[in-house]
N, CA, C and O atoms as a DFTB+ gen file, in Angstrom:
252 C
 N C O
     1  1     -24.924      22.834     -12.889
     2  2     -24.161      21.794     -12.151
     3  2     -24.922      20.511     -12.020
     4  3     -24.899      19.888     -10.958
     5  1     -25.623      20.078     -13.105
     6  2     -26.421      18.965     -13.025
     7  2     -25.695      17.564     -13.377
     8  3     -26.318      16.530     -13.617
     9  1     -24.375      17.676     -13.372
    10  2     -23.727      16.343     -13.683
    11  2     -23.513      16.039     -15.099
    12  3     -23.200      14.912     -15.484
    13  1     -23.690      17.096     -15.917
    14  2     -23.594      16.920     -17.356
    15  2     -22.253      17.481     -17.875
    16  3     -22.054      17.639     -19.080
    17  1     -21.323      17.781     -16.908
    18  2     -19.954      18.361     -17.386
    19  2     -19.242      17.388     -18.197
    20  3     -19.337      16.194     -17.912
    21  1     -18.560      17.768     -19.149
    22  2     -17.739      16.960     -19.898
    23  2     -16.267      17.340     -19.849
    24  3     -15.454      16.818     -20.612
    25  1     -15.915      18.306     -18.894
    26  2     -14.594      18.751     -18.700
    27  2     -13.760      17.683     -17.882
    28  3     -14.259      17.177     -16.877
    29  1     -12.578      17.363     -18.282
    30  2     -11.745      16.419     -17.416
    31  2     -11.468      16.964     -16.106
    32  3     -11.363      18.179     -15.934
    33  1     -11.332      16.022     -15.069
    34  2     -11.112      16.376     -13.813
    35  2      -9.737      15.779     -13.455
    36  3      -9.563      14.569     -13.603
    37  1      -8.713      16.606     -12.971
    38  2      -7.508      15.987     -12.598
    39  2      -7.402      15.567     -11.245
    40  3      -7.905      16.264     -10.363
    41  1      -6.802      14.497     -10.973
    42  2      -6.675      13.933      -9.591
    43  2      -5.378      14.504      -9.041
    44  3      -4.450      14.786      -9.799
    45  1      -5.307      14.681      -7.685
    46  2      -4.114      15.039      -7.012
    47  2      -3.289      13.750      -6.846
    48  3      -3.746      12.616      -6.991
    49  1      -1.991      14.065      -6.518
    50  2      -1.077      12.930      -6.300
    51  2      -1.353      12.103      -4.893
    52  3      -0.799      11.042      -4.608
    53  1      -2.219      12.726      -4.155
    54  2      -2.555      12.012      -2.834
    55  2      -3.842      11.240      -2.878
    56  3      -4.271      10.621      -1.905
    57  1      -4.444      11.300      -4.045
    58  2      -5.823      10.450      -4.143
    59  2      -5.542       8.928      -4.021
    60  3      -6.286       8.288      -3.279
    61  1      -4.638       8.346      -4.612
    62  2      -4.376       6.923      -4.584
    63  2      -3.881       6.500      -3.124
    64  3      -4.332       5.511      -2.546
    65  1      -2.981       7.284      -2.625
    66  2      -2.581       6.824      -1.166
    67  2      -3.618       6.978      -0.127
    68  3      -3.629       6.208       0.833
    69  1      -4.586       8.021      -0.266
    70  2      -5.643       8.183       0.565
    71  2      -6.648       7.136       0.483
    72  3      -7.164       6.668       1.498
    73  1      -6.965       6.728      -0.773
    74  2      -7.933       5.694      -1.055
    75  2      -7.353       4.230      -0.454
    76  3      -8.090       3.450       0.149
    77  1      -6.059       3.994      -0.683
    78  2      -5.476       2.814      -0.181
    79  2      -5.497       2.744       1.375
    80  3      -5.702       1.705       2.002
    81  1      -5.259       3.984       1.935
    82  2      -5.264       4.075       3.506
    83  2      -6.695       3.819       3.973
    84  3      -6.943       3.101       4.942
    85  1      -7.632       4.442       3.237
    86  2      -9.033       4.279       3.684
    87  2      -9.473       2.817       3.505
    88  3     -10.213       2.324       4.357
    89  1      -9.074       2.112       2.477
    90  2      -9.423       0.695       2.200
    91  2      -8.894      -0.097       3.315
    92  3      -9.635      -0.863       3.931
    93  1      -7.514       0.058       3.643
    94  2      -6.929      -0.705       4.731
    95  2      -7.627      -0.523       6.147
    96  3      -7.829      -1.460       6.920
    97  1      -7.960       0.762       6.380
    98  2      -8.624       1.095       7.614
    99  2      -9.854       0.422       7.834
   100  3     -10.105      -0.138       8.901
   101  1     -10.729       0.457       6.749
   102  2     -11.955      -0.115       6.718
   103  2     -11.874      -1.699       6.779
   104  3     -12.620      -2.340       7.519
   105  1     -11.001      -2.246       6.023
   106  2     -10.834      -3.758       5.998
   107  2     -10.378      -4.280       7.277
   108  3     -10.857      -5.339       7.684
   109  1      -9.442      -3.607       8.004
   110  2      -8.888      -4.186       9.243
   111  2      -9.459      -3.365      10.446
   112  3      -8.966      -3.543      11.560
   113  1     -10.367      -2.571      10.286
   114  2     -10.874      -1.793      11.405
   115  2     -11.510      -2.572      12.484
   116  3     -11.333      -2.214      13.649
   117  1     -12.286      -3.677      12.190
   118  2     -12.974      -4.375      13.133
   119  2     -12.271      -5.584      13.673
   120  3     -12.843      -6.275      14.516
   121  1     -11.006      -5.901      13.223
   122  2     -10.264      -7.065      13.641
   123  2      -9.685      -6.738      15.101
   124  3      -9.302      -5.616      15.432
   125  1      -9.673      -7.799      15.879
   126  2      -9.094      -7.645      17.137
   127  2      -7.582      -7.281      16.986
   128  3      -6.963      -7.436      15.934
   129  1      -7.018      -6.754      18.202
   130  2      -5.642      -6.256      18.089
   131  2      -4.568      -7.480      17.654
   132  3      -3.598      -7.296      16.919
   133  1      -4.913      -8.661      18.212
   134  2      -3.872      -9.778      17.958
   135  2      -3.916     -10.137      16.431
   136  3      -2.906     -10.557      15.866
   137  1      -5.015      -9.977      15.828
   138  2      -5.249     -10.375      14.409
   139  2      -4.504      -9.193      13.561
   140  3      -3.803      -9.450      12.582
   141  1      -4.710      -8.007      13.995
   142  2      -3.922      -6.934      13.224
   143  2      -2.402      -7.083      13.365
   144  3      -1.668      -6.799      12.419
   145  1      -1.954      -7.496      14.455
   146  2      -0.572      -7.718      14.799
   147  2       0.046      -8.739      13.887
   148  3       1.140      -8.589      13.344
   149  1      -0.773      -9.842      13.750
   150  2      -0.341     -10.954      12.750
   151  2      -0.287     -10.432      11.366
   152  3       0.708     -10.591      10.658
   153  1      -1.355      -9.809      10.978
   154  2      -1.415      -9.373       9.532
   155  2      -0.270      -8.398       9.312
   156  3       0.527      -8.620       8.400
   157  1      -0.151      -7.406      10.037
   158  2       0.882      -6.404       9.747
   159  2       2.271      -6.934      10.005
   160  3       3.203      -6.449       9.363
   161  1       2.497      -7.912      10.912
   162  2       3.799      -8.593      11.078
   163  2       4.066      -9.368       9.866
   164  3       5.227      -9.371       9.458
   165  1       3.113     -10.070       9.181
   166  2       3.379     -10.781       7.983
   167  2       3.725      -9.853       6.872
   168  3       4.701     -10.102       6.164
   169  1       2.947      -8.739       6.661
   170  2       3.227      -7.827       5.599
   171  2       4.565      -7.123       5.774
   172  3       5.240      -6.840       4.784
   173  1       4.977      -6.825       7.046
   174  2       6.262      -6.222       7.367
   175  2       7.439      -7.137       7.053
   176  3       8.492      -6.736       6.557
   177  1       7.165      -8.449       7.394
   178  2       8.333      -9.316       7.152
   179  2       8.554      -9.572       5.685
   180  3       9.696      -9.783       5.275
   181  1       7.484      -9.563       4.846
   182  2       7.596      -9.796       3.441
   183  2       8.175      -8.520       2.852
   184  3       8.839      -8.645       1.824
   185  1       8.014      -7.352       3.353
   186  2       8.626      -6.096       2.977
   187  2      10.167      -6.049       3.229
   188  3      11.001      -5.630       2.427
   189  1      10.412      -6.566       4.517
   190  2      11.875      -6.632       4.927
   191  2      12.535      -7.641       4.009
   192  3      13.619      -7.368       3.493
   193  1      11.923      -8.801       3.783
   194  2      12.558      -9.931       2.998
   195  2      12.853      -9.318       1.487
   196  3      13.882      -9.556       0.856
   197  1      11.830      -8.539       1.051
   198  2      11.972      -8.036      -0.416
   199  2      13.053      -7.029      -0.478
   200  3      13.775      -6.947      -1.472
   201  1      13.195      -6.214       0.614
   202  2      14.274      -5.232       0.527
   203  2      15.658      -5.886       0.666
   204  3      16.626      -5.452       0.043
   205  1      15.732      -6.931       1.489
   206  2      16.992      -7.624       1.634
   207  2      17.334      -8.291       0.373
   208  3      18.496      -8.208      -0.024
   209  1      16.421      -8.974      -0.336
   210  2      16.634      -9.672      -1.597
   211  2      17.028      -8.705      -2.593
   212  3      17.942      -9.026      -3.352
   213  1      16.462      -7.524      -2.718
   214  2      16.790      -6.455      -3.607
   215  2      18.217      -6.057      -3.525
   216  3      18.944      -5.979      -4.515
   217  1      18.631      -5.780      -2.176
   218  2      19.951      -5.329      -1.887
   219  2      21.013      -6.366      -2.277
   220  3      22.091      -6.020      -2.761
   221  1      20.672      -7.690      -2.046
   222  2      21.598      -8.711      -2.390
   223  2      21.789      -8.887      -3.983
   224  3      22.863      -9.167      -4.516
   225  1      20.668      -8.692      -4.596
   226  2      20.749      -8.792      -6.055
   227  2      21.452      -7.600      -6.654
   228  3      22.049      -7.688      -7.727
   229  1      21.375      -6.452      -5.933
   230  2      22.092      -5.248      -6.479
   231  2      23.586      -5.406      -6.336
   232  3      24.363      -4.896      -7.142
   233  1      23.987      -6.141      -5.266
   234  2      25.499      -6.146      -4.882
   235  2      26.135      -7.305      -5.631
   236  3      27.364      -7.335      -5.683
   237  1      25.409      -8.281      -6.230
   238  2      26.016      -9.374      -6.868
   239  2      26.731      -8.852      -8.125
   240  3      26.268      -7.841      -8.655
   241  1      27.799      -9.436      -8.644
   242  2      28.398      -8.934      -9.816
   243  2      27.703      -9.221     -11.001
   244  3      27.054     -10.259     -11.128
   245  1      27.811      -8.256     -11.989
   246  2      27.012      -8.394     -13.207
   247  2      27.673      -9.477     -14.074
   248  3      28.878      -9.697     -13.950
   249  1      26.951     -10.128     -14.909
   250  2      27.464     -11.246     -15.676
   251  2      27.580     -10.719     -17.173
   252  3      27.994     -11.466     -18.060
């Protein structure tokens, strides 16, 4: 087991979400609560806006 393995290693479906969660936790971990609230509020409002825009586009008649 000296690190000379050439066999492929398969990743689980949870590797990417776990890595993103860890990245966000480290990036925003030291911020004060008010700064976290502003950042998450902005991200949340963009998400809501994108969802509403997607629903509006879906309901419009096809040309």
